[in-house]
N, C-alpha and C positions, 0 to 999 in steps of 0.2 A: 504494500499500500504506499503510495507516494502522496503525501498531502502537503499543504502550506500551513499547517497549524503553527509551526514555529514562527511564520511571518505575521500571523493574525493574532496570536495570544502571547502574554507574558507569563511564563511558567515560574512557580507553581501557581495553579489558579483553580477555582471552583468551576466545574462545568456540569450542567444538568443534561443528564442522558434520559432520552424518552425511548423506552423499548416497547414495541407493540408486538403481542404475540396472542397465541390461542388462549381463550378464556378457560384456563384451568388453575385449580387451586395451588399447584406446584410452580407457576411461573414466577411469582415474587421471590419465592425461596431459591429457585434456581438462579435467578439474577443475582440476588445477594450473595449466594454461594461463590458465583463467579468473580463478583467485586472483591470478596474477602481474600481470594487468592491473589488478585492483581492490585488491589487498592484497599487493604484493610481499614475498617472504620465502622462506625455505628451508623447504620442506614435506617431511614424510615420512608419506606416507599409510598408514593401517593399512587393510587390504582384507580383507574376510571374505565368503566366498561364501555363498549361500542354500543351505538343505538340498538342494534339487534342482539347484543349480548354474546356474540360469537368471538369477540377479540377484547383484550385488556390492554390498556396503556399503563405502563409502569414508569413513574418518573423518579429520579434520584439525582441528588447533587453529590459530585464526587470530586475529590482533590486530585488534580492530574499534575504530574510533575514535569513532564516533558513531551515533545512531539512523539516520540517512540511509545511512551506510556500510553497516550491517548489512542494511538493506532492499535496497540494491543488490546485495549479495552473495547474498541469498536469490534475488531475481529473476533475477539473471544465471546463478546456478548452475542454477536449475529450467529455464532456457530451453535448456540444452545438449541435444542431440539424444538422447544415450543415458540421460539423467537421467529418473528417474520421480518421485522424492520427495526433498526437502531438509528435514531436521529440524535 
């Protein structure tokens, strides 16, 4: 992944990740477990269901330390089974 995060952001910084995935009770736990590996912290996710209830949006604020760190987070979150999109 080749991004311009280093030109757009001053690290370390807080970044809000919005993860959209299948409406399953495991989704928030899977997201937090992934974050604990790559960016340990105390996370309180905000969960919002889609209008039809098929998907959930999980929003979390994460301290990101570098361009590489942010790219790893996007890649690892997107690789989770229940996740469909990471913004």
